[in-house]
C-alpha positions, -999 to 999 in steps of 0.1 A, spaced: -215 253 -451 -224 230 -421 -201 223 -394 -175 192 -400 -166 173 -367 -136 151 -363 -124 129 -338 -88 130 -332 -63 104 -316 -30 107 -307 -4 78 -300 25 70 -282 49 100 -280 21 125 -293 -2 113 -265 22 118 -240 34 155 -253 1 165 -258 -13 153 -227 -44 134 -244 -56 105 -262 -87 118 -282 -104 150 -288 -133 164 -310 -129 192 -332 -152 212 -355 -130 222 -384 -126 255 -400 -143 256 -436 -105 261 -450 -95 227 -437 -101 203 -464 -76 178 -459 -48 162 -437 -22 188 -445 -47 215 -438 -53 196 -403 -20 194 -397 -16 231 -401 -45 239 -382 -32 220 -355 6 234 -358 -12 267 -353 -17 257 -314 18 264 -310 37 249 -286 44 212 -290 17 210 -313 41 229 -342 72 213 -330 55 176 -330 38 180 -362 64 202 -379 70 196 -415 97 164 -416 89 154 -382 80 115 -382 44 111 -376 17 90 -396 -18 98 -401 -44 74 -410 -82 86 -418 -108 61 -405 -79 34 -401 -65 37 -435 -28 53 -438 -33 85 -452 -15 114 -472 -13 151 -471 -38 153 -498 -63 129 -480 -97 145 -480 -112 148 -439 -148 149 -437 -177 155 -408 -173 122 -390 -142 111 -396 -115 95 -373 -79 109 -375 -50 92 -362 -17 109 -356 14 85 -346 50 81 -348 62 55 -371 68 22 -352 94 -3 -356 94 -40 -345 116 -70 -338 
């Protein structure tokens, strides 16, 4: 299987806590969707496990479209992680 590369972007508290606003990653073959990507990132441990833990308020967009856990990720995709935003 060919390597699949994603661009990951982090916003607001995630960017601050992770200390990076974006990165490029090569996905392992078993990561096929947003749920798998989140699990893979949590496996980094520390703040990654804490901030991306199930039940934490984090939204995900794939290629600028809101995504759910079952949304597929493919080579060249841009995946953004951000906390929900309230306005007023």
